[in-house]
N, C-alpha and C positions, 0 to 999 in steps of 0.2 A: 492958753495953750490951744492946740488944735481941737480934735474931736475927743471929748471926754467920755462920751457914751455912744456906742454904736447901736442903733435901733434894729437894723436888719443886715444880713450879710448876703453876698451874691448867691442867688438861689441854687446854682449848681453845686455848691459846696456845703454851706451851713446856713440853716434858717431858723429863726426864732418863731415859734408858733404861739401867738398871743392867746389863742383860745385854750391851749393846753399849758401855757406857761413853761415851755421847755424848748431846748435847742435840739435840732435834728441835723445829723451829719448825712449829707446826701451824696457827695462824690468827692473825688480828689481834686484839689485846686490846681490852677495852672502854674507853670514854672515862671519865676520872677528872678530878681537880682540876687536874692538870698536862697535860691533853690525853690522849694515849694512855698510860694508866697501868695496867699489868698488876698483878693481885693475886697476890702470892706466897704459897704455901701451905707451911707447915713440917711437915706431917703431922698437925697438930692444929687449926690455925686459919690464917686469912688474916692476913698481917702486912706491915708496911713494913720493907724491909731497911735495915740500918744504913748502907749505902752511899747509898741514896736520901736518908736523913736528912742524912748528912754533906755530900752534894753539893747538897742542896736541889733535887733533880730526880727524876723518876720513872724507874723501871727502863727504860721504853720510850725515854725521851730519852737516858739513859746509853748504852743499846745502839745507838741511832741515831748518837750522837757517836762511839762506837768504830768503827761501820761507815764513818765518814767519814775515819778515820785509819789509814793503813797501819802506822805505828809502834805506834799504840794496839792494833791487832789483834795484832801480833806480841808485844807485851808481855802481852796477855791470854792468848794461846795458851801463852806460856811459863809463866805462873802456873797456867793450867788443867792443863798437863802435870804440874806439881808437885802440884796439888790431887788429880789422879787417881792419882798415884803414892803419895801419902802413906798411903792406906788399906792398900796392899800392905805398906808398911813397918810400920805399926801391927799388921798381922796377924802379921808375923814376930815382933813383940814379944809378942803374945798367945800365940803358939806356943812362946815362950821360945827361939827361934832367935837372937834378939838380945836384949840387956838393955834397950836404950833407943834412942829415935830423937828427934832434935831437928830442927826445921824452921826455917831462918833466912831472913831477908829483909834482908840488910845487906851493904854493900860490904865486901869483904875476907873474907867468910865463905862457906863452901860452902853449897849449897842444903840439904843434910841432913848430919847427923853421926850415925852409927850406933855404938853401943857393943856390941862383940862380944868376949867373953872378957876384959873389962877394957881392951880396946884401942879407940881412937876411929878410925873410918873415915869419910873425907870422900867424899860422893857428890854429883856434879853431875848435873843433869837438863837435857838439851838436846833441842829439837825438831829433827827432820831437816829439811833444806832443802826448800823447795817447788820444783816444776818438775823438769825433767830435769837430771840431774847429768852433765856432760860430762867425758869423759876419766877416769872412775872405773870400777873393776871391779864395783861393786855398784850396785843401783838407787837407794840412798839414801845420804845423807852428812850428817854433823853438822859444825858449824863450831866449833872450839875456839879462841876468840879473846877476849881481854879487851876491855872497852869503853874502857879507858884505857891509855895507854902506861906500861910499867914503866920503872924506872930501872936502868941497868946494861947490860952487853953482851948479845949474842944478840938474837933476834927480839923487839922491844920489846913486841909485843902477844900473843906466844905464851905458852902455859903450859909451865912446866918439868914434867918427868916426875913430880916429887914434889909437885905442886900439889894433887892430890886422889888418892884411892885407887881409885875406880870411877866409871863414868859410866852414866847411863840415857838411852837414845835413844828419844824418843817418836816413833812412826811416823805420827802424825795427818796431817801435811802431805802424805804420800804415799798413805796408805791410807784416811783419813777415820775412823780408829778410834784411840781413846786407849789404845793398846797400846805395850809397851816391850820393848826388848832391852837387855841389860846386858853391860858388859865391865870387867874390871880394867884400870886405867890402864897397868900394866906390859905389857899385851898390845896397846896401841894403837900406831899407826904413829908413828915418830919422823922428825924432819927430818934428812936425810942430812948436811947441812953442820953442823948444830947438834944432835947426838944426845942432848943433855940436854933438848931441847925436843920437844914433841909436834907432829906435823903439824897445820896449821890445819884442813885438810879431811880428815875421816876417813871411810873407806868403812863403810857399814852395810848389811847385808842386810835383807830384809823378814821373815825368819824365822830362828830360831836356826841359826847356822852358824859353823864355826871357833871362835874365842874369844868370839863373841857368844852370850850365854846368854839363855834365856827367863825366868829368875828371878834375884833377888838371891841366893837361897840357893846357887845353882850357882856364882856368882862368889865367894861366901865359901869354897866348897870349893876353887876355883881358888887362893885366897889361903891355903889351908891352915888355914882357920878353921871 
């Protein structure tokens, strides 16, 4: 297919700032065949993104549609968090700290699987919740909850402690920056009545603190890898 990932966008409209890891809306795009139709630049030429072709709509219309839907925005932010996390994992591979990284988008699969010392580690990526977090010790929190009920005893939508090995908490909803903190699952809070299950709401600081680390490499050390 054509362009699967656009690295930068025409400066007068929208620009990705690599230093800050965020997108900046600068101005209104020029008029095109579909009305407001921004021209995307991949570093070499102006292109039409695959999503525009698949949806039969301009990027401007697609963004406007996302802007009208709360759930659509939440879904996009979730995928953006994964998108900004992936280069960090690829960098670990380049530095030979891990052997491989796989990125999944499928029910029943973790967001990422890292291969470290021949062992597969499942990594979930979660955005911290928006707004104020009431009754919690830290300013941020992530919600560890399945979208569908599970079968069997215990909290039907909660995760068991062996569901994944580590979690990445993206701080964007609280800080406006695509930055992350990481924790081994074994160090997350558990439900007092069901100790084999993780707490649905987990406290997250805004900077490395306690068992929340600033890098995946530090969590690997916590796991003895």
